[in-house]
C-alpha positions in Angstrom: 132.4 211.5 74.0 134.2 210.5 70.5 135.4 206.7 70.3 139.0 206.4 69.1 139.3 204.9 65.9 140.7 201.3 65.9 143.6 200.6 63.6 144.0 196.9 62.2 147.3 195.7 62.5 148.4 193.8 59.6 152.2 192.4 59.4 154.7 192.4 56.5 156.0 188.5 56.5 159.7 189.2 56.7 158.6 192.0 60.5 157.4 188.0 61.6 160.7 186.8 60.4 162.6 189.4 62.2 160.6 188.9 65.3 162.0 185.1 65.2 165.1 186.3 65.0 164.9 187.8 68.4 165.8 186.4 71.2 162.7 183.7 72.7 161.8 185.3 76.2 161.3 189.0 74.4 157.8 187.5 71.6 154.8 188.5 74.6 156.2 192.0 75.5 156.7 192.9 71.6 153.8 191.3 70.2 151.9 193.4 73.2 153.2 196.6 73.1 152.8 196.3 69.3 149.1 196.1 69.5 148.6 198.4 72.6 150.5 201.5 70.9 150.0 200.7 67.4 146.0 200.0 67.4 144.5 204.0 68.9 146.4 206.7 67.2 149.8 204.9 65.5 150.2 208.7 64.0 150.4 210.8 67.0 154.0 211.5 67.5 155.2 210.3 71.1 158.8 210.0 73.0 159.3 207.5 71.7 156.9 207.2 68.5 158.6 209.2 65.4 158.1 209.7 61.9 161.4 208.4 60.1 163.0 211.7 59.0 165.8 210.0 57.1 164.8 208.5 53.8 164.5 204.5 53.5 163.1 202.0 51.5 159.8 201.9 53.8 159.2 205.3 54.0 156.7 207.1 54.7 156.9 205.2 57.9 157.4 205.3 61.5 159.9 204.2 63.9 158.8 202.7 67.6 160.9 201.9 70.4 160.6 200.2 73.4 161.5 197.8 75.6 164.9 197.6 78.3 166.5 200.3 77.8 164.9 201.1 74.1 166.2 198.6 72.1 163.7 197.1 70.2 162.5 199.9 67.0 159.1 198.5 65.6 158.9 200.8 61.8 155.6 201.1 60.1 153.8 202.5 58.0 150.0 204.2 59.0 147.1 204.0 56.2 144.3 206.5 57.7 142.0 206.1 54.7 141.4 202.3 55.6 142.7 202.1 59.2 145.7 200.1 58.9 148.9 200.3 60.3 151.4 197.9 58.4 154.3 196.4 60.5 157.9 196.3 58.3 160.3 195.8 60.1 161.1 195.3 63.6 164.7 194.9 65.0 167.2 195.1 68.0 169.2 197.7 68.4 172.2 197.2 70.9 174.8 200.5 71.7 175.0 202.0 67.7 173.8 198.5 65.8 170.1 197.9 64.7 170.0 193.9 64.0 167.1 193.6 61.5 166.3 189.3 61.0 170.0 188.8 61.6 171.5 191.6 59.8 173.4 194.7 61.5 173.0 198.1 60.0 175.2 200.7 61.8 173.3 204.1 63.0 
C-alpha cells in the first residue's frame, strides 16, 4: 500500500494574527484540527472542506469548516508540486457574519 503524501503547513503571518483575535480557549483545537485535516489530502473535497467557488483575493483556495456549530473557518491554498499547504486566513463565523482578525464580513 502506498503511503499518503504528507504536506508541510506554512502559516501566513496574518493568519497567526487572525488566530490571536479568537478566544484563547479555542487555540489548541484550531491548531490540532488544521494539522489533522490539512497535513494529508488537503485538496480532497469533503463535507467540511471545499474549494472556494466565489472569486476572492485568495483564489484559488479552499475552505475548512470545523468546531462547535462549524463556527471556525480556515482558508488555505495547496501547492501540489512542493507538498505545501499555505494557511492564509482563520476566522470565526457567527450567524451570517465572518470575523477574520477583528474585521467583520457579511456572508
